[in-house]
N, CA, C and O atoms as a Tripos MOL2 file, in Angstrom:
@<TRIPOS>MOLECULE
protein
  220   219    55     0     0
PROTEIN
NO_CHARGES

@<TRIPOS>ATOM
      1 N          -2.2290   29.0550  -15.0980 N.3       1 MET1
      2 CA         -1.8640   27.8190  -14.4360 C.3       1 MET1
      3 C          -1.9460   27.9970  -12.9170 C.2       1 MET1
      4 O          -1.9210   29.1190  -12.4110 O.2       1 MET1
      5 N          -2.0400   26.9060  -12.2220 N.am      2 ALA2
      6 CA         -2.1660   26.9670  -10.7730 C.3       2 ALA2
      7 C          -0.8240   27.3210  -10.1380 C.2       2 ALA2
      8 O           0.2360   26.8970  -10.5980 O.2       2 ALA2
      9 N          -0.9020   28.0990   -9.0830 N.am      3 GLU3
     10 CA          0.3210   28.4760   -8.3780 C.3       3 GLU3
     11 C           0.6850   27.3780   -7.3850 C.2       3 GLU3
     12 O          -0.1920   26.7410   -6.8020 O.2       3 GLU3
     13 N           1.9830   27.1640   -7.1990 N.am      4 GLN4
     14 CA          2.4430   26.1640   -6.2430 C.3       4 GLN4
     15 C           2.6910   26.8420   -4.9000 C.2       4 GLN4
     16 O           3.2410   27.9410   -4.8350 O.2       4 GLN4
     17 N           2.2830   26.1780   -3.8520 N.am      5 LYS5
     18 CA          2.5260   26.7080   -2.5140 C.3       5 LYS5
     19 C           3.9120   26.2610   -2.0730 C.2       5 LYS5
     20 O           4.2600   25.0860   -2.1940 O.2       5 LYS5
     21 N           4.6930   27.1910   -1.5660 N.am      6 LYS6
     22 CA          6.0800   26.8690   -1.2130 C.3       6 LYS6
     23 C           6.1870   26.0970    0.1000 C.2       6 LYS6
     24 O           7.1060   25.2910    0.2440 O.2       6 LYS6
     25 N           5.3100   26.3020    1.0390 N.am      7 GLY7
     26 CA          5.4350   25.6750    2.3480 C.3       7 GLY7
     27 C           4.5790   24.4380    2.5300 C.2       7 GLY7
     28 O           4.5000   23.9320    3.6490 O.2       7 GLY7
     29 N           3.9370   23.9240    1.5000 N.am      8 SER8
     30 CA          2.9980   22.8250    1.6760 C.3       8 SER8
     31 C           3.6770   21.4910    1.9690 C.2       8 SER8
     32 O           3.0740   20.6370    2.6190 O.2       8 SER8
     33 N           4.9020   21.2840    1.5150 N.am      9 GLY9
     34 CA          5.5870   20.0060    1.7380 C.3       9 GLY9
     35 C           5.8500   19.7440    3.2020 C.2       9 GLY9
     36 O           5.5840   18.6510    3.7000 O.2       9 GLY9
     37 N           6.3710   20.7410    3.8940 N.am     10 PHE10
     38 CA          6.6740   20.5630    5.3100 C.3      10 PHE10
     39 C           5.4040   20.4420    6.1360 C.2      10 PHE10
     40 O           5.3530   19.6650    7.0900 O.2      10 PHE10
     41 N           4.3960   21.1940    5.7830 N.am     11 GLN11
     42 CA          3.1560   21.1750    6.5370 C.3      11 GLN11
     43 C           2.4750   19.8120    6.4300 C.2      11 GLN11
     44 O           1.8990   19.3400    7.4100 O.2      11 GLN11
     45 N           2.5280   19.1770    5.2740 N.am     12 SER12
     46 CA          1.8860   17.8790    5.1320 C.3      12 SER12
     47 C           2.6820   16.7820    5.8340 C.2      12 SER12
     48 O           2.0980   15.7840    6.2580 O.2      12 SER12
     49 N           3.9880   16.9390    5.9670 N.am     13 ALA13
     50 CA          4.8120   15.9430    6.6430 C.3      13 ALA13
     51 C           4.8250   16.1520    8.1530 C.2      13 ALA13
     52 O           5.2500   15.2650    8.8920 O.2      13 ALA13
     53 N           4.3730   17.2960    8.6170 N.am     14 ALA14
     54 CA          4.4310   17.5900   10.0520 C.3      14 ALA14
     55 C           3.5760   16.6150   10.8590 C.2      14 ALA14
     56 O           3.9490   16.2580   11.9760 O.2      14 ALA14
     57 N           2.4520   16.1840   10.3250 N.am     15 GLY15
     58 CA          1.6050   15.2370   11.0380 C.3      15 GLY15
     59 C           2.3000   13.8940   11.2160 C.2      15 GLY15
     60 O           2.1710   13.2630   12.2650 O.2      15 GLY15
     61 N           3.0330   13.4550   10.2050 N.am     16 LEU16
     62 CA          3.7610   12.1890   10.3140 C.3      16 LEU16
     63 C           4.8820   12.2950   11.3310 C.2      16 LEU16
     64 O           5.1330   11.3510   12.0820 O.2      16 LEU16
     65 N           5.5430   13.4140   11.3610 N.am     17 ILE17
     66 CA          6.6260   13.5940   12.3230 C.3      17 ILE17
     67 C           6.0690   13.5320   13.7380 C.2      17 ILE17
     68 O           6.6560   12.8900   14.6090 O.2      17 ILE17
     69 N           4.9440   14.1940   13.9720 N.am     18 ARG18
     70 CA          4.3410   14.1550   15.3030 C.3      18 ARG18
     71 C           3.8650   12.7500   15.6550 C.2      18 ARG18
     72 O           3.9630   12.3300   16.8080 O.2      18 ARG18
     73 N           3.3460   12.0180   14.6590 N.am     19 TYR19
     74 CA          2.8670   10.6570   14.9210 C.3      19 TYR19
     75 C           4.0110    9.7610   15.3570 C.2      19 TYR19
     76 O           3.8660    9.0070   16.3190 O.2      19 TYR19
     77 N           5.1340    9.8260   14.6790 N.am     20 PHE20
     78 CA          6.2510    8.9530   15.0200 C.3      20 PHE20
     79 C           6.9180    9.3680   16.3170 C.2      20 PHE20
     80 O           7.5040    8.5250   16.9970 O.2      20 PHE20
     81 N           6.8490   10.6350   16.6810 N.am     21 ASP21
     82 CA          7.4140   11.0660   17.9540 C.3      21 ASP21
     83 C           6.5990   10.5360   19.1270 C.2      21 ASP21
     84 O           7.1560   10.2890   20.1970 O.2      21 ASP21
     85 N           5.2970   10.3570   18.9510 N.am     22 GLU22
     86 CA          4.4360    9.9430   20.0480 C.3      22 GLU22
     87 C           4.2350    8.4370   20.1210 C.2      22 GLU22
     88 O           3.5600    7.9500   21.0280 O.2      22 GLU22
     89 N           4.8000    7.7020   19.1950 N.am     23 GLU23
     90 CA          4.6130    6.2500   19.1820 C.3      23 GLU23
     91 C           5.3350    5.6170   20.3690 C.2      23 GLU23
     92 O           6.4880    5.9420   20.6550 O.2      23 GLU23
     93 N           4.6400    4.7080   21.0540 N.am     24 GLU24
     94 CA          5.2260    4.0300   22.2030 C.3      24 GLU24
     95 C           5.2560    2.5370   21.9360 C.2      24 GLU24
     96 O           4.3310    1.9890   21.3370 O.2      24 GLU24
     97 N           6.3180    1.8780   22.3810 N.am     25 ASP25
     98 CA          6.4370    0.4300   22.2430 C.3      25 ASP25
     99 C           6.0390   -0.2150   23.5630 C.2      25 ASP25
    100 O           6.8280   -0.2620   24.5070 O.2      25 ASP25
    101 N           4.8060   -0.7130   23.6190 N.am     26 LEU26
    102 CA          4.3200   -1.3150   24.8530 C.3      26 LEU26
    103 C           4.2970   -2.8330   24.7690 C.2      26 LEU26
    104 O           4.1510   -3.4970   25.7950 O.2      26 LEU26
    105 N           4.4360   -3.3930   23.5920 N.am     27 GLY27
    106 CA          4.3770   -4.8380   23.4150 C.3      27 GLY27
    107 C           5.7120   -5.4960   23.6880 C.2      27 GLY27
    108 O           6.7240   -4.8220   23.8800 O.2      27 GLY27
    109 N           5.7050   -6.8290   23.7030 N.am     28 PRO28
    110 CA          6.9580   -7.5500   23.9220 C.3      28 PRO28
    111 C           7.9030   -7.3880   22.7310 C.2      28 PRO28
    112 O           7.4660   -7.3140   21.5820 O.2      28 PRO28
    113 N           9.1820   -7.3360   23.0170 N.am     29 VAL29
    114 CA         10.1900   -7.1860   21.9740 C.3      29 VAL29
    115 C          10.8210   -8.5510   21.7290 C.2      29 VAL29
    116 O          11.3950   -9.1530   22.6360 O.2      29 VAL29
    117 N          10.7080   -9.0340   20.4900 N.am     30 MET30
    118 CA         11.2810  -10.3330   20.1370 C.3      30 MET30
    119 C          12.2050  -10.1480   18.9510 C.2      30 MET30
    120 O          11.9490   -9.3310   18.0660 O.2      30 MET30
    121 N          13.2780  -10.9130   18.9430 N.am     31 ASP31
    122 CA         14.2080  -10.9010   17.8330 C.3      31 ASP31
    123 C          13.5370  -11.5290   16.6120 C.2      31 ASP31
    124 O          12.8840  -12.5630   16.7510 O.2      31 ASP31
    125 N          13.6730  -10.9490   15.4360 N.am     32 PRO32
    126 CA         13.0450  -11.5370   14.2440 C.3      32 PRO32
    127 C          13.5100  -12.9610   13.9510 C.2      32 PRO32
    128 O          12.7490  -13.7640   13.4110 O.2      32 PRO32
    129 N          14.7450  -13.2730   14.3000 N.am     33 LYS33
    130 CA         15.2490  -14.6410   14.0990 C.3      33 LYS33
    131 C          14.4780  -15.6300   14.9760 C.2      33 LYS33
    132 O          14.2070  -16.7540   14.5530 O.2      33 LYS33
    133 N          14.1290  -15.2190   16.1850 N.am     34 LEU34
    134 CA         13.3790  -16.0810   17.0860 C.3      34 LEU34
    135 C          12.0060  -16.4050   16.5090 C.2      34 LEU34
    136 O          11.5440  -17.5420   16.6030 O.2      34 LEU34
    137 N          11.3580  -15.4170   15.9160 N.am     35 VAL35
    138 CA         10.0490  -15.6420   15.2940 C.3      35 VAL35
    139 C          10.1800  -16.6330   14.1390 C.2      35 VAL35
    140 O           9.3290  -17.5060   13.9720 O.2      35 VAL35
    141 N          11.2340  -16.5030   13.3470 N.am     36 LEU36
    142 CA         11.4730  -17.4160   12.2370 C.3      36 LEU36
    143 C          11.7250  -18.8360   12.7390 C.2      36 LEU36
    144 O          11.1830  -19.7940   12.1880 O.2      36 LEU36
    145 N          12.5320  -18.9730   13.7670 N.am     37 TYR37
    146 CA         12.8110  -20.3050   14.3350 C.3      37 TYR37
    147 C          11.5440  -20.9490   14.8950 C.2      37 TYR37
    148 O          11.3290  -22.1470   14.7130 O.2      37 TYR37
    149 N          10.7160  -20.1780   15.5630 N.am     38 ILE38
    150 CA          9.4710  -20.7140   16.1070 C.3      38 ILE38
    151 C           8.5630  -21.1970   14.9840 C.2      38 ILE38
    152 O           7.9310  -22.2460   15.1050 O.2      38 ILE38
    153 N           8.4930  -20.4370   13.8860 N.am     39 ALA39
    154 CA          7.6530  -20.8280   12.7480 C.3      39 ALA39
    155 C           8.1720  -22.1210   12.1150 C.2      39 ALA39
    156 O           7.3810  -22.9900   11.7500 O.2      39 ALA39
    157 N           9.4900  -22.2530   11.9830 N.am     40 ILE40
    158 CA         10.0730  -23.4670   11.4020 C.3      40 ILE40
    159 C           9.8010  -24.6700   12.2930 C.2      40 ILE40
    160 O           9.4160  -25.7310   11.8010 O.2      40 ILE40
    161 N           9.9950  -24.5180   13.5900 N.am     41 ILE41
    162 CA          9.7490  -25.6200   14.5270 C.3      41 ILE41
    163 C           8.2730  -26.0100   14.5130 C.2      41 ILE41
    164 O           7.9420  -27.1950   14.5560 O.2      41 ILE41
    165 N           7.4000  -25.0310   14.4540 N.am     42 PHE42
    166 CA          5.9670  -25.2930   14.4090 C.3      42 PHE42
    167 C           5.5990  -26.0620   13.1360 C.2      42 PHE42
    168 O           4.8150  -27.0090   13.1850 O.2      42 PHE42
    169 N           6.1650  -25.6540   12.0050 N.am     43 GLY43
    170 CA          5.8900  -26.3440   10.7410 C.3      43 GLY43
    171 C           6.3910  -27.7730   10.7340 C.2      43 GLY43
    172 O           5.6890  -28.6740   10.2740 O.2      43 GLY43
    173 N           7.5900  -27.9920   11.2360 N.am     44 VAL44
    174 CA          8.1460  -29.3500   11.3050 C.3      44 VAL44
    175 C           7.3110  -30.2110   12.2410 C.2      44 VAL44
    176 O           7.0660  -31.3810   11.9460 O.2      44 VAL44
    177 N           6.8740  -29.6570   13.3570 N.am     45 THR45
    178 CA          6.0360  -30.4030   14.2950 C.3      45 THR45
    179 C           4.7250  -30.8270   13.6450 C.2      45 THR45
    180 O           4.2810  -31.9600   13.8300 O.2      45 THR45
    181 N           4.1080  -29.9360   12.8910 N.am     46 ILE46
    182 CA          2.8480  -30.2640   12.2070 C.3      46 ILE46
    183 C           3.0700  -31.3920   11.1950 C.2      46 ILE46
    184 O           2.2640  -32.3180   11.1090 O.2      46 ILE46
    185 N           4.1580  -31.3120   10.4350 N.am     47 GLU47
    186 CA          4.4370  -32.3540    9.4450 C.3      47 GLU47
    187 C           4.7250  -33.6950   10.1180 C.2      47 GLU47
    188 O           4.3040  -34.7330    9.6080 O.2      47 GLU47
    189 N           5.4260  -33.6990   11.2400 N.am     48 LEU48
    190 CA          5.6860  -34.9450   11.9640 C.3      48 LEU48
    191 C           4.4050  -35.5220   12.5530 C.2      48 LEU48
    192 O           4.2360  -36.7410   12.5860 O.2      48 LEU48
    193 N           3.5060  -34.6670   13.0150 N.am     49 LEU49
    194 CA          2.2320  -35.1570   13.5270 C.3      49 LEU49
    195 C           1.4070  -35.8180   12.4300 C.2      49 LEU49
    196 O           0.6940  -36.7880   12.6880 O.2      49 LEU49
    197 N           1.5000  -35.3010   11.2100 N.am     50 LYS50
    198 CA          0.7920  -35.9170   10.0820 C.3      50 LYS50
    199 C           1.3100  -37.3300    9.8180 C.2      50 LYS50
    200 O           0.5350  -38.2180    9.4630 O.2      50 LYS50
    201 N           2.6100  -37.5400    9.9870 N.am     51 VAL51
    202 CA          3.2040  -38.8570    9.7090 C.3      51 VAL51
    203 C           2.8860  -39.8430   10.8330 C.2      51 VAL51
    204 O           2.4750  -40.9710   10.5640 O.2      51 VAL51
    205 N           3.0710  -39.4370   12.0730 N.am     52 PHE52
    206 CA          2.9220  -40.3490   13.2050 C.3      52 PHE52
    207 C           1.5110  -40.4610   13.7390 C.2      52 PHE52
    208 O           1.2270  -41.3720   14.5170 O.2      52 PHE52
    209 N           0.6050  -39.5580   13.3460 N.am     53 TRP53
    210 CA         -0.7640  -39.5940   13.8510 C.3      53 TRP53
    211 C          -1.7290  -39.2720   12.7130 C.2      53 TRP53
    212 O          -2.3700  -38.2210   12.7130 O.2      53 TRP53
    213 N          -1.8290  -40.1940   11.7320 N.am     54 PRO54
    214 CA         -2.6960  -39.9360   10.5750 C.3      54 PRO54
    215 C          -4.1740  -39.9830   10.9620 C.2      54 PRO54
    216 O          -4.5730  -40.6950   11.8840 O.2      54 PRO54
    217 N          -4.9480  -39.2280   10.2530 N.am     55 ILE55
    218 CA         -6.3940  -39.1990   10.5240 C.3      55 ILE55
    219 C          -7.0960  -40.0100    9.4590 C.2      55 ILE55
    220 O          -8.3210  -40.1280    9.4820 O.2      55 ILE55
@<TRIPOS>BOND
     1     1     2 1
     2     2     3 1
     3     3     4 2
     4     3     5 am
     5     5     6 1
     6     6     7 1
     7     7     8 2
     8     7     9 am
     9     9    10 1
    10    10    11 1
    11    11    12 2
    12    11    13 am
    13    13    14 1
    14    14    15 1
    15    15    16 2
    16    15    17 am
    17    17    18 1
    18    18    19 1
    19    19    20 2
    20    19    21 am
    21    21    22 1
    22    22    23 1
    23    23    24 2
    24    23    25 am
    25    25    26 1
    26    26    27 1
    27    27    28 2
    28    27    29 am
    29    29    30 1
    30    30    31 1
    31    31    32 2
    32    31    33 am
    33    33    34 1
    34    34    35 1
    35    35    36 2
    36    35    37 am
    37    37    38 1
    38    38    39 1
    39    39    40 2
    40    39    41 am
    41    41    42 1
    42    42    43 1
    43    43    44 2
    44    43    45 am
    45    45    46 1
    46    46    47 1
    47    47    48 2
    48    47    49 am
    49    49    50 1
    50    50    51 1
    51    51    52 2
    52    51    53 am
    53    53    54 1
    54    54    55 1
    55    55    56 2
    56    55    57 am
    57    57    58 1
    58    58    59 1
    59    59    60 2
    60    59    61 am
    61    61    62 1
    62    62    63 1
    63    63    64 2
    64    63    65 am
    65    65    66 1
    66    66    67 1
    67    67    68 2
    68    67    69 am
    69    69    70 1
    70    70    71 1
    71    71    72 2
    72    71    73 am
    73    73    74 1
    74    74    75 1
    75    75    76 2
    76    75    77 am
    77    77    78 1
    78    78    79 1
    79    79    80 2
    80    79    81 am
    81    81    82 1
    82    82    83 1
    83    83    84 2
    84    83    85 am
    85    85    86 1
    86    86    87 1
    87    87    88 2
    88    87    89 am
    89    89    90 1
    90    90    91 1
    91    91    92 2
    92    91    93 am
    93    93    94 1
    94    94    95 1
    95    95    96 2
    96    95    97 am
    97    97    98 1
    98    98    99 1
    99    99   100 2
   100    99   101 am
   101   101   102 1
   102   102   103 1
   103   103   104 2
   104   103   105 am
   105   105   106 1
   106   106   107 1
   107   107   108 2
   108   107   109 am
   109   109   110 1
   110   110   111 1
   111   111   112 2
   112   111   113 am
   113   113   114 1
   114   114   115 1
   115   115   116 2
   116   115   117 am
   117   117   118 1
   118   118   119 1
   119   119   120 2
   120   119   121 am
   121   121   122 1
   122   122   123 1
   123   123   124 2
   124   123   125 am
   125   125   126 1
   126   126   127 1
   127   127   128 2
   128   127   129 am
   129   129   130 1
   130   130   131 1
   131   131   132 2
   132   131   133 am
   133   133   134 1
   134   134   135 1
   135   135   136 2
   136   135   137 am
   137   137   138 1
   138   138   139 1
   139   139   140 2
   140   139   141 am
   141   141   142 1
   142   142   143 1
   143   143   144 2
   144   143   145 am
   145   145   146 1
   146   146   147 1
   147   147   148 2
   148   147   149 am
   149   149   150 1
   150   150   151 1
   151   151   152 2
   152   151   153 am
   153   153   154 1
   154   154   155 1
   155   155   156 2
   156   155   157 am
   157   157   158 1
   158   158   159 1
   159   159   160 2
   160   159   161 am
   161   161   162 1
   162   162   163 1
   163   163   164 2
   164   163   165 am
   165   165   166 1
   166   166   167 1
   167   167   168 2
   168   167   169 am
   169   169   170 1
   170   170   171 1
   171   171   172 2
   172   171   173 am
   173   173   174 1
   174   174   175 1
   175   175   176 2
   176   175   177 am
   177   177   178 1
   178   178   179 1
   179   179   180 2
   180   179   181 am
   181   181   182 1
   182   182   183 1
   183   183   184 2
   184   183   185 am
   185   185   186 1
   186   186   187 1
   187   187   188 2
   188   187   189 am
   189   189   190 1
   190   190   191 1
   191   191   192 2
   192   191   193 am
   193   193   194 1
   194   194   195 1
   195   195   196 2
   196   195   197 am
   197   197   198 1
   198   198   199 1
   199   199   200 2
   200   199   201 am
   201   201   202 1
   202   202   203 1
   203   203   204 2
   204   203   205 am
   205   205   206 1
   206   206   207 1
   207   207   208 2
   208   207   209 am
   209   209   210 1
   210   210   211 1
   211   211   212 2
   212   211   213 am
   213   213   214 1
   214   214   215 1
   215   215   216 2
   216   215   217 am
   217   217   218 1
   218   218   219 1
   219   219   220 2
@<TRIPOS>SUBSTRUCTURE
     1 MET1         2 RESIDUE 1 A MET
     2 ALA2         6 RESIDUE 1 A ALA
     3 GLU3        10 RESIDUE 1 A GLU
     4 GLN4        14 RESIDUE 1 A GLN
     5 LYS5        18 RESIDUE 1 A LYS
     6 LYS6        22 RESIDUE 1 A LYS
     7 GLY7        26 RESIDUE 1 A GLY
     8 SER8        30 RESIDUE 1 A SER
     9 GLY9        34 RESIDUE 1 A GLY
    10 PHE10       38 RESIDUE 1 A PHE
    11 GLN11       42 RESIDUE 1 A GLN
    12 SER12       46 RESIDUE 1 A SER
    13 ALA13       50 RESIDUE 1 A ALA
    14 ALA14       54 RESIDUE 1 A ALA
    15 GLY15       58 RESIDUE 1 A GLY
    16 LEU16       62 RESIDUE 1 A LEU
    17 ILE17       66 RESIDUE 1 A ILE
    18 ARG18       70 RESIDUE 1 A ARG
    19 TYR19       74 RESIDUE 1 A TYR
    20 PHE20       78 RESIDUE 1 A PHE
    21 ASP21       82 RESIDUE 1 A ASP
    22 GLU22       86 RESIDUE 1 A GLU
    23 GLU23       90 RESIDUE 1 A GLU
    24 GLU24       94 RESIDUE 1 A GLU
    25 ASP25       98 RESIDUE 1 A ASP
    26 LEU26      102 RESIDUE 1 A LEU
    27 GLY27      106 RESIDUE 1 A GLY
    28 PRO28      110 RESIDUE 1 A PRO
    29 VAL29      114 RESIDUE 1 A VAL
    30 MET30      118 RESIDUE 1 A MET
    31 ASP31      122 RESIDUE 1 A ASP
    32 PRO32      126 RESIDUE 1 A PRO
    33 LYS33      130 RESIDUE 1 A LYS
    34 LEU34      134 RESIDUE 1 A LEU
    35 VAL35      138 RESIDUE 1 A VAL
    36 LEU36      142 RESIDUE 1 A LEU
    37 TYR37      146 RESIDUE 1 A TYR
    38 ILE38      150 RESIDUE 1 A ILE
    39 ALA39      154 RESIDUE 1 A ALA
    40 ILE40      158 RESIDUE 1 A ILE
    41 ILE41      162 RESIDUE 1 A ILE
    42 PHE42      166 RESIDUE 1 A PHE
    43 GLY43      170 RESIDUE 1 A GLY
    44 VAL44      174 RESIDUE 1 A VAL
    45 THR45      178 RESIDUE 1 A THR
    46 ILE46      182 RESIDUE 1 A ILE
    47 GLU47      186 RESIDUE 1 A GLU
    48 LEU48      190 RESIDUE 1 A LEU
    49 LEU49      194 RESIDUE 1 A LEU
    50 LYS50      198 RESIDUE 1 A LYS
    51 VAL51      202 RESIDUE 1 A VAL
    52 PHE52      206 RESIDUE 1 A PHE
    53 TRP53      210 RESIDUE 1 A TRP
    54 PRO54      214 RESIDUE 1 A PRO
    55 ILE55      218 RESIDUE 1 A ILE
């Protein structure tokens, strides 16, 4: 049967650890609730435009 390597788990996770350590947040930070509110307002606006400005 094949032998198991004892140190392979940490070695394979080491790349992920380095990736997350080097990640930088350069974009704008928005609250998730704000994004949800904007989507709701946008949807309501589209539906109101359909009623008041039919094509």
